[in-house]
C-alpha positions as CSV (number, residue, x, y, z in Angstrom):
1,X,-2.8,12.5,-13.1
2,X,-1.0,12.4,-9.9
3,X,0.4,9.6,-7.7
4,X,-0.2,9.6,-3.9
5,X,1.3,7.4,-1.3
6,X,-1.3,5.6,1.1
7,X,0.5,5.4,4.4
8,X,0.9,6.9,7.9
9,X,4.4,5.7,8.3
10,X,6.8,8.7,8.1
11,X,9.8,6.7,6.9
12,X,7.8,5.4,4.0
13,X,6.5,8.8,3.2
14,X,10.0,10.3,3.2
15,X,11.1,7.6,0.8
16,X,8.2,8.4,-1.4
17,X,8.9,12.1,-1.4
18,X,12.6,11.4,-2.3
19,X,11.5,9.5,-5.4
20,X,10.4,13.0,-6.9
21,X,7.2,11.5,-8.4
22,X,4.7,11.3,-5.5
23,X,2.8,14.4,-4.9
24,X,1.1,13.7,-1.5
25,X,0.2,11.1,1.1
26,X,-3.2,9.9,2.2
27,X,-3.9,8.4,5.7
28,X,-6.9,6.8,7.4
29,X,-7.7,5.7,10.9
30,X,-6.5,2.0,10.2
31,X,-3.2,3.3,8.9
32,X,-2.8,5.7,11.9
33,X,-3.6,2.9,14.3
34,X,-1.0,0.7,12.6
35,X,1.6,3.5,13.0
36,X,0.8,3.5,16.7
37,X,1.2,7.3,17.0
38,X,-1.3,10.2,17.7
39,X,-2.9,11.3,14.3
40,X,-2.0,14.9,14.8
41,X,1.7,14.1,15.3
42,X,1.6,12.0,12.2
43,X,0.0,14.8,10.3
44,X,2.8,17.3,11.5
45,X,5.6,15.0,10.6
46,X,4.2,14.1,7.2
47,X,3.7,17.8,6.4
48,X,7.3,18.6,7.3
49,X,8.7,16.2,4.8
50,X,8.1,18.5,1.8
51,X,5.7,20.7,-0.2
52,X,3.1,18.2,-0.8
53,X,-0.5,17.4,0.2
54,X,-1.3,15.5,3.4
55,X,-4.7,14.0,3.7
56,X,-6.1,13.4,7.3
57,X,-9.2,11.5,7.8
58,X,-11.6,12.9,10.4
59,X,-13.1,10.5,13.1
60,X,-15.4,12.7,15.0
61,X,-19.0,11.5,15.5
62,X,-20.8,14.9,15.7
63,X,-20.6,17.9,13.4
64,X,-19.0,19.9,16.3
65,X,-16.3,17.3,17.0
66,X,-15.6,17.0,13.2
67,X,-15.2,20.6,12.7
68,X,-12.9,21.0,15.8
69,X,-10.8,18.1,14.4
70,X,-10.7,19.8,11.0
71,X,-9.5,23.1,12.5
72,X,-6.8,21.4,14.5
73,X,-5.5,19.4,11.6
74,X,-5.4,22.2,9.1
75,X,-3.8,24.5,11.7
76,X,-0.8,22.3,11.6
77,X,0.0,23.1,8.0
78,X,-2.4,25.6,6.5
79,X,-2.9,25.0,2.8
80,X,-1.2,21.7,2.9
81,X,-3.6,19.4,4.9
82,X,-6.7,18.2,3.3
83,X,-9.6,16.6,5.2
84,X,-11.0,13.2,4.4
85,X,-14.5,12.5,5.6
86,X,-16.7,9.4,5.2
87,X,-19.7,9.7,2.9
88,X,-23.0,10.3,4.5
89,X,-25.7,13.0,4.2
90,X,-24.7,14.8,7.5
91,X,-21.1,14.7,6.4
92,X,-21.9,15.9,2.9
93,X,-23.7,18.8,4.5
94,X,-20.6,19.8,6.3
95,X,-18.7,19.6,3.1
96,X,-21.2,21.8,1.4
97,X,-21.4,24.4,4.1
98,X,-17.8,24.7,5.1
99,X,-15.9,25.6,2.0
100,X,-13.1,27.1,4.1
101,X,-11.6,23.6,4.2
102,X,-10.4,21.4,1.3
103,X,-12.5,18.1,1.5
104,X,-12.0,14.7,0.2
105,X,-15.1,12.5,0.5
106,X,-14.0,8.9,1.1
107,X,-15.5,5.5,1.4
108,X,-17.4,5.8,-1.9
109,X,-19.0,2.6,-2.9
110,X,-21.3,3.6,-5.7
111,X,-21.7,6.1,-8.5
112,X,-24.7,7.6,-6.7
113,X,-22.6,8.4,-3.7
114,X,-19.9,9.8,-5.9
115,X,-22.5,12.1,-7.6
116,X,-23.6,13.4,-4.2
117,X,-20.0,14.1,-3.2
118,X,-19.4,16.0,-6.4
119,X,-22.6,18.0,-5.9
120,X,-21.6,18.9,-2.4
121,X,-18.4,20.4,-3.8
122,X,-15.9,17.9,-2.7
123,X,-12.3,18.7,-3.9
124,X,-11.8,15.0,-4.2
125,X,-14.0,11.9,-4.4
126,X,-12.4,8.7,-3.2
127,X,-13.9,5.4,-4.4
128,X,-12.8,2.2,-2.7
129,X,-12.1,0.3,-5.9
130,X,-10.9,-3.2,-4.8
131,X,-13.2,-3.2,-1.9
132,X,-16.2,-2.6,-4.2
133,X,-15.1,-5.6,-6.4
134,X,-14.5,-7.8,-3.4
135,X,-18.0,-6.9,-2.3
136,X,-19.5,-8.3,-5.5
137,X,-19.5,-5.1,-7.5
138,X,-17.2,-3.7,-10.2
139,X,-14.9,-1.1,-8.8
140,X,-13.6,-0.1,-12.1
141,X,-17.1,0.4,-13.6
142,X,-18.0,2.5,-10.6
143,X,-15.0,4.8,-11.2
144,X,-16.1,5.1,-15.0
145,X,-19.6,6.0,-13.9
146,X,-18.5,8.6,-11.5
147,X,-16.2,10.1,-14.2
148,X,-19.1,10.2,-16.6
149,X,-21.4,11.8,-13.9
150,X,-18.8,14.4,-13.2
151,X,-19.3,15.7,-16.8
152,X,-22.8,16.8,-15.7
153,X,-21.6,18.7,-12.5
154,X,-20.4,22.4,-12.6
155,X,-16.7,22.6,-11.5
156,X,-16.4,18.9,-10.3
157,X,-13.8,17.7,-7.9
158,X,-11.2,15.1,-8.9
159,X,-11.6,11.4,-8.6
160,X,-8.8,9.9,-6.4
161,X,-9.0,6.1,-6.6
162,X,-8.1,4.1,-3.4
163,X,-8.1,0.5,-2.4
164,X,-5.9,-0.7,-5.2
165,X,-4.2,-4.1,-5.0
166,X,-2.3,-4.6,-8.2
167,X,-0.5,-2.6,-10.9
168,X,-3.1,-3.7,-13.4
169,X,-5.9,-2.3,-11.2
170,X,-3.9,1.1,-11.0
171,X,-3.7,1.3,-14.8
172,X,-7.3,0.1,-15.4
173,X,-8.7,2.7,-13.0
174,X,-6.9,5.6,-14.6
175,X,-8.1,4.4,-18.1
176,X,-11.6,4.3,-16.6
177,X,-11.5,8.0,-15.7
178,X,-9.9,8.4,-12.3
179,X,-7.9,11.6,-12.0
180,X,-5.4,10.3,-9.5
181,X,-4.5,7.2,-7.5
182,X,-3.2,6.5,-4.0
183,X,-1.3,3.3,-3.4
184,X,0.7,1.6,-0.6
185,X,4.5,1.6,-0.8
186,X,4.5,-2.2,-1.5
187,X,2.3,-1.6,-4.6
188,X,4.4,1.3,-5.6
189,X,7.4,-1.1,-5.6
190,X,5.5,-3.7,-7.5
191,X,4.5,-1.2,-10.2
192,X,8.2,-0.7,-11.0
193,X,8.7,-4.5,-11.6
194,X,7.7,-6.8,-14.3
195,X,9.1,-10.3,-15.5
196,X,9.7,-8.8,-19.0
197,X,12.0,-6.2,-17.4
198,X,13.8,-8.8,-15.3
199,X,14.3,-11.1,-18.3
200,X,15.6,-8.3,-20.6
201,X,17.9,-7.1,-17.8
202,X,19.3,-10.7,-17.4
203,X,19.8,-10.9,-21.2
204,X,21.8,-7.7,-21.3
205,X,23.9,-8.8,-18.2
206,X,24.8,-12.0,-20.0
207,X,25.7,-10.2,-23.2
208,X,28.0,-7.9,-21.2
209,X,29.4,-10.9,-19.3
210,X,28.3,-9.4,-16.0
211,X,25.5,-11.9,-15.2
């Protein structure tokens, strides 16, 4: 299991790297827009933070545009930058035919889509867990189904669960079979807290007379 930060904010990413327990950072067009900087500049700055994986989501609308963007992104930090691409048949064809890149098929909303991404040879399959549930589905079940289907695929990629909104959801999705998770900084902070911990810490402080 590996933990990734979901952010395009370089300061957040540097804090995550300094923790020593986050192995990479994932971005998407919404996060890049929120950061208010050119995507390639963000990729370059994230890659410079440390020896970790940086996921860049492609935004081109044609195969040629996608491949051109893929080359520009990976040239920034060869071996370090992975390419996220939205699930669709044309995009899966690119994944299957261009193994010179490392691919993460994202926007997964169903087990069937996950299976196609696995068969295409994606290095990572990224289900949108909470978004599936908010849409009336069961995001945790979708992850469990993809994990089961991965057992039928030769050399399957990893399941990287995204769109997670609570510490409980993070734990549940890993128990359901996800290999890794990506979370925003605020959720990372929330995962480190719990009322039981706060109460115990207060009790210890009282016992020591430091409360």
